[in-house]
C-alpha positions as CSV (number, residue, x, y, z in Angstrom):
1,X,221.9,-17.2,31.9
2,X,222.0,-13.4,31.9
3,X,222.8,-11.8,28.7
4,X,223.5,-8.2,27.6
5,X,222.0,-7.2,24.3
6,X,222.5,-4.3,21.8
7,X,219.1,-3.2,20.6
8,X,220.5,-2.7,17.1
9,X,221.3,-6.4,17.0
10,X,218.7,-8.0,19.3
11,X,219.5,-11.6,18.1
12,X,223.2,-11.5,19.0
13,X,224.0,-11.1,22.7
14,X,227.0,-9.0,23.5
15,X,227.8,-10.9,26.7
16,X,226.4,-13.9,28.4
17,X,227.0,-15.0,32.0
18,X,225.7,-18.3,33.5
19,X,224.1,-18.1,36.9
20,X,222.2,-21.3,37.0
21,X,224.0,-24.1,38.9
22,X,225.8,-26.7,36.8
23,X,225.1,-29.5,39.2
24,X,223.0,-30.4,42.3
25,X,224.1,-28.5,45.4
26,X,222.7,-27.6,48.8
27,X,219.9,-25.0,48.5
28,X,219.0,-22.1,50.8
29,X,215.4,-22.5,50.2
30,X,212.9,-25.2,51.2
31,X,213.2,-26.8,47.9
32,X,216.0,-29.2,47.0
33,X,218.4,-28.6,44.1
34,X,216.7,-31.2,42.0
35,X,213.3,-29.3,42.1
36,X,212.4,-28.0,38.6
37,X,212.2,-24.5,40.0
38,X,215.9,-24.6,40.6
39,X,216.5,-24.4,36.9
40,X,214.7,-21.1,36.2
41,X,216.0,-17.6,36.9
42,X,213.1,-15.1,37.5
43,X,214.6,-11.8,38.1
44,X,217.9,-9.9,38.7
45,X,219.0,-6.7,40.5
46,X,221.8,-4.3,40.7
47,X,223.0,-2.5,43.9
48,X,222.1,1.2,43.6
49,X,225.1,3.5,43.2
50,X,225.6,6.6,45.5
51,X,228.4,9.2,45.7
52,X,229.6,7.6,49.0
53,X,230.0,4.2,47.2
54,X,233.8,3.1,46.7
55,X,233.6,-0.7,46.7
56,X,232.7,-3.2,44.1
57,X,229.0,-3.6,44.9
58,X,227.5,-1.5,42.1
59,X,229.3,-3.8,39.6
60,X,227.7,-6.9,41.0
61,X,224.6,-8.6,39.3
62,X,222.3,-10.5,41.7
63,X,220.0,-13.2,40.3
64,X,217.0,-14.8,41.8
65,X,216.1,-18.4,41.0
66,X,212.4,-19.5,41.2
67,X,213.2,-21.7,44.2
68,X,214.4,-18.8,46.1
69,X,218.1,-19.2,45.7
70,X,220.1,-16.1,45.1
71,X,223.5,-15.9,43.2
72,X,225.8,-13.0,42.5
73,X,228.5,-12.4,40.0
74,X,231.0,-9.5,40.2
75,X,232.3,-7.4,38.5
76,X,230.2,-7.1,35.4
77,X,230.3,-4.1,33.1
78,X,228.2,-3.6,30.0
79,X,230.2,-3.3,26.7
80,X,229.8,0.5,26.6
81,X,229.8,1.6,30.2
82,X,229.9,5.0,31.7
83,X,231.3,5.1,35.3
84,X,231.5,8.3,37.4
85,X,235.1,9.4,37.5
86,X,234.7,9.9,41.3
87,X,233.8,6.2,41.7
88,X,236.6,4.9,39.6
89,X,239.2,6.9,41.6
90,X,237.7,5.8,44.8
91,X,237.6,2.2,43.7
92,X,241.3,2.4,42.9
93,X,242.0,3.7,46.6
94,X,239.8,1.1,48.1
95,X,241.7,-1.9,46.3
96,X,245.0,-0.2,47.4
97,X,243.8,-0.2,51.0
98,X,242.6,-3.9,50.8
99,X,246.0,-4.9,49.4
100,X,247.9,-3.2,52.2
101,X,245.9,-5.0,54.7
102,X,246.3,-8.3,52.9
103,X,250.0,-7.8,52.8
104,X,250.0,-7.1,56.6
105,X,247.9,-10.2,57.2
106,X,244.9,-8.2,58.4
107,X,242.7,-9.2,55.4
108,X,241.8,-12.6,53.8
109,X,241.8,-11.1,50.4
110,X,244.9,-12.9,49.5
111,X,247.8,-11.5,47.2
112,X,246.7,-13.4,44.0
113,X,243.2,-11.9,44.2
114,X,244.7,-8.5,45.1
115,X,246.7,-8.9,41.9
116,X,243.6,-9.6,39.9
117,X,241.9,-6.5,41.5
118,X,244.8,-4.4,40.4
119,X,245.0,-5.7,36.9
120,X,241.3,-5.3,36.3
121,X,241.1,-1.7,37.8
122,X,244.4,-0.7,36.1
123,X,242.9,-1.7,32.8
124,X,240.0,0.7,33.3
125,X,242.4,3.4,34.5
126,X,244.3,2.9,31.2
127,X,241.2,3.2,29.1
128,X,240.4,6.4,30.8
129,X,243.8,7.9,30.3
130,X,243.8,6.9,26.6
131,X,240.2,8.1,26.0
132,X,238.2,11.2,27.0
133,X,235.9,11.8,29.9
134,X,232.3,12.6,29.4
135,X,230.7,15.5,31.2
136,X,227.4,14.7,32.7
137,X,224.7,17.4,32.5
138,X,221.0,17.8,32.8
139,X,220.8,18.2,29.0
140,X,222.7,15.1,28.3
141,X,220.8,11.8,27.6
142,X,222.3,8.7,29.3
143,X,221.8,5.0,28.8
144,X,223.7,4.3,31.9
145,X,222.6,1.4,34.0
146,X,220.4,2.2,37.0
147,X,223.1,0.6,39.3
148,X,225.6,3.3,38.3
149,X,223.4,6.4,37.9
150,X,224.1,9.3,40.3
151,X,221.5,9.6,43.0
152,X,221.0,13.3,42.0
153,X,220.8,13.5,38.2
154,X,220.5,17.2,38.3
155,X,224.1,17.7,39.5
156,X,227.1,17.6,37.2
157,X,229.4,14.7,37.6
158,X,232.2,13.6,35.3
159,X,232.0,10.2,33.9
160,X,234.3,8.1,31.8
161,X,233.6,5.7,29.0
162,X,235.1,2.2,29.7
163,X,234.5,-1.4,28.5
164,X,235.1,-4.7,30.1
165,X,238.8,-5.6,30.1
166,X,238.2,-9.1,28.6
167,X,236.6,-7.4,25.6
168,X,237.7,-4.8,23.1
169,X,235.7,-1.6,22.6
170,X,233.9,-3.2,19.7
171,X,232.9,-6.3,21.7
172,X,235.6,-8.8,20.3
173,X,237.9,-10.8,22.7
174,X,240.8,-8.8,24.1
175,X,244.3,-10.0,24.0
176,X,246.0,-11.5,27.0
177,X,244.9,-14.0,29.6
178,X,241.5,-13.4,31.2
179,X,240.0,-15.5,34.0
180,X,236.3,-16.4,34.1
181,X,234.2,-14.9,36.8
182,X,233.0,-17.1,39.7
183,X,229.2,-17.5,40.3
184,X,228.9,-16.9,44.1
185,X,226.1,-18.5,46.1
186,X,223.6,-19.5,46.9
187,X,222.9,-17.0,49.6
188,X,222.1,-18.5,52.9
189,X,219.1,-16.8,54.6
190,X,218.8,-16.8,58.4
191,X,216.4,-17.8,59.3
192,X,215.4,-19.7,56.1
193,X,212.2,-18.4,54.4
194,X,209.0,-20.3,55.7
195,X,205.6,-20.3,54.1
196,X,202.5,-19.9,56.3
197,X,201.0,-23.0,54.5
198,X,203.7,-25.6,54.0
199,X,201.4,-27.6,51.6
200,X,201.3,-24.7,49.2
201,X,204.1,-24.7,46.6
202,X,205.2,-21.2,45.8
203,X,208.1,-19.6,43.8
204,X,210.3,-16.6,44.0
205,X,209.1,-14.0,41.4
206,X,211.2,-10.8,41.9
207,X,214.2,-9.3,43.8
208,X,215.1,-5.8,44.6
209,X,218.0,-4.2,46.3
210,X,217.8,-0.9,48.1
211,X,220.5,1.3,49.6
212,X,219.2,3.2,52.5
213,X,220.8,5.7,54.7
214,X,221.0,4.5,58.2
215,X,220.2,8.0,59.7
216,X,217.4,10.4,58.8
217,X,218.5,13.6,57.1
218,X,217.4,16.1,54.5
219,X,220.8,16.9,53.3
220,X,221.1,15.0,50.0
221,X,224.7,16.3,49.5
222,X,225.9,14.7,52.7
223,X,227.9,11.6,51.3
224,X,229.3,10.7,54.9
225,X,226.3,9.1,56.2
226,X,226.3,5.3,56.8
227,X,224.3,3.3,54.3
228,X,222.9,-0.1,54.5
229,X,221.8,-2.5,51.7
230,X,218.2,-4.1,51.9
231,X,217.3,-7.2,49.8
232,X,213.6,-7.8,49.1
233,X,212.3,-11.0,47.6
234,X,208.7,-11.4,46.4
235,X,207.0,-14.8,46.4
236,X,204.0,-16.0,44.3
237,X,202.0,-16.2,47.6
238,X,202.2,-12.3,47.9
239,X,204.8,-12.7,50.7
240,X,207.8,-10.3,50.7
241,X,210.9,-11.2,52.7
242,X,213.2,-8.4,53.7
243,X,216.7,-9.0,54.5
244,X,219.8,-7.0,55.4
245,X,222.9,-7.4,53.2
246,X,225.7,-7.4,55.7
247,X,228.4,-8.6,53.4
248,X,229.7,-6.6,50.3
249,X,229.8,-8.6,47.0
250,X,233.4,-8.5,45.7
251,X,235.1,-9.8,42.6
252,X,236.1,-13.5,42.5
253,X,237.7,-15.0,39.5
254,X,238.2,-18.7,38.7
255,X,241.9,-19.7,38.5
256,X,242.8,-22.9,36.7
257,X,239.2,-24.3,37.3
258,X,239.7,-23.8,41.1
259,X,237.4,-21.4,42.8
260,X,239.3,-18.8,44.8
261,X,237.1,-17.1,47.3
262,X,238.1,-14.1,49.4
263,X,238.2,-13.8,53.1
264,X,237.5,-17.5,54.0
265,X,240.3,-20.0,54.8
266,X,240.5,-23.7,55.8
267,X,240.8,-24.1,59.7
268,X,243.5,-26.8,59.2
269,X,246.3,-24.6,58.1
270,X,244.9,-21.3,57.4
271,X,246.1,-21.1,53.8
272,X,243.8,-23.1,51.6
273,X,240.9,-20.9,50.1
274,X,237.4,-22.5,50.7
275,X,234.2,-21.3,49.2
276,X,231.7,-19.8,51.6
277,X,228.1,-18.7,50.9
278,X,227.2,-15.2,51.9
279,X,224.6,-14.9,54.6
280,X,221.7,-12.5,54.7
281,X,219.5,-12.1,57.9
282,X,215.9,-12.0,57.2
283,X,214.4,-9.0,59.1
284,X,210.8,-9.7,58.5
285,X,208.3,-11.2,56.2
286,X,205.4,-9.1,54.9
287,X,202.1,-10.8,53.8
288,X,200.3,-8.5,51.3
289,X,197.4,-10.5,50.3
290,X,195.6,-13.7,51.2
291,X,195.8,-16.1,48.2
292,X,192.4,-17.4,47.0
293,X,192.0,-20.6,45.0
294,X,189.3,-18.7,42.9
295,X,191.7,-16.0,41.9
296,X,194.4,-16.3,39.2
297,X,197.9,-16.2,40.6
298,X,199.8,-12.9,39.7
299,X,203.4,-13.0,40.3
300,X,204.3,-10.1,42.6
301,X,206.7,-7.7,41.2
302,X,208.6,-4.7,42.5
303,X,208.7,-1.1,41.5
304,X,211.4,0.9,43.4
305,X,210.3,4.4,44.3
306,X,212.0,7.0,42.2
307,X,212.1,9.6,45.0
308,X,212.4,7.7,48.4
309,X,215.2,5.3,48.7
310,X,213.7,3.4,51.5
311,X,210.4,2.7,49.8
312,X,209.5,-0.1,47.4
313,X,206.1,-0.8,45.7
314,X,204.7,-4.2,45.0
315,X,202.2,-5.3,42.4
316,X,200.4,-8.5,43.5
317,X,197.1,-10.4,43.0
318,X,194.9,-8.0,45.0
319,X,196.3,-4.7,44.0
320,X,199.4,-2.4,44.6
321,X,201.1,-2.0,48.0
322,X,203.8,0.3,49.2
323,X,206.4,-0.9,51.8
324,X,208.5,1.7,53.6
325,X,211.5,0.1,55.3
326,X,212.5,3.1,57.3
327,X,210.7,2.2,60.6
328,X,212.2,-1.3,60.4
329,X,215.7,-0.1,59.8
330,X,215.6,2.7,62.4
331,X,214.2,0.1,65.0
332,X,217.3,-2.1,64.3
333,X,220.1,0.3,63.5
334,X,219.1,3.1,65.9
335,X,217.6,0.9,68.6
336,X,214.4,2.9,68.7
337,X,212.0,0.1,69.1
338,X,212.7,-3.6,68.5
339,X,209.1,-4.5,67.7
340,X,208.6,-1.9,64.9
341,X,208.3,-3.2,61.4
342,X,208.1,-1.7,57.9
343,X,205.2,0.5,57.2
344,X,202.8,-1.1,54.7
345,X,200.1,0.7,52.9
346,X,197.6,-0.4,50.2
347,X,197.7,2.1,47.3
348,X,195.3,0.1,44.9
349,X,193.0,-2.7,45.9
350,X,191.3,-5.0,43.5
351,X,189.4,-7.0,46.2
352,X,185.7,-6.6,45.7
């Protein structure tokens, strides 16, 4: 489960979301669904927000299971959320565009799901109109989630206070009919993660999502540059898998205990919605340390660089390493050199 807590009432979760599978299902990792590791969630991540974001991705929570499975749920808001007004306006326009395409038969969203999008966003718009906006400034402290924080905190950006539509502003159940969110996944990795030593049992310890500009540039105010999302998964063997998120996580609600999933339809008649697992291509696997039976196992964990969006740091059993994904992304997206991988640097070594 993934729970939100108010530090003033640490024993009473404000919201709780279930990410663990309720029954055995096909797993994207080398472990089967009955493996004990499939019952433990080890980490979660948000997709970073940037001024060029107008889809639902910053509202998704991605959860990593110990056996390597990855699940998402979208949209999730904290009870006391602050969203950039620019983002809320863009989200409304994005939903309107998707609805027009769905009505023209050019999008598999479906009218029912488009209605759910409109109702959910409309509730946030109503909250904004009935409330007041909050002006963001360098002198104002913010408890905003890292997924929604502006890339440049020194600039002013209007934000609005909202709460999840299924709850009141105080955390109680809101009136009306509210559908449950669908847990989406597990993610299918291509190729599937492989250990160098198949006899060694490992577990997934941490997950991080980066949003990286597809082109170099020093102009931080340029919001027109294409961006890609990079998912990194750390394993207890000090291996890091780096994949490219080619599919945007979008809201899916459960209607009458039947999972309705967007963009995928049954081939028989083209009308019956079918669940499909998102796919993430693995670009490379980085081995940061050679595991030794005489050393205690230290579960690798990520620290996202606060300055460089394409860099992530990894704490592991033999020290601290830095992974810069820029060379890898440039080689793939710009076609500079297909053999170039991420740049790996050892910052701290505890070996010897």
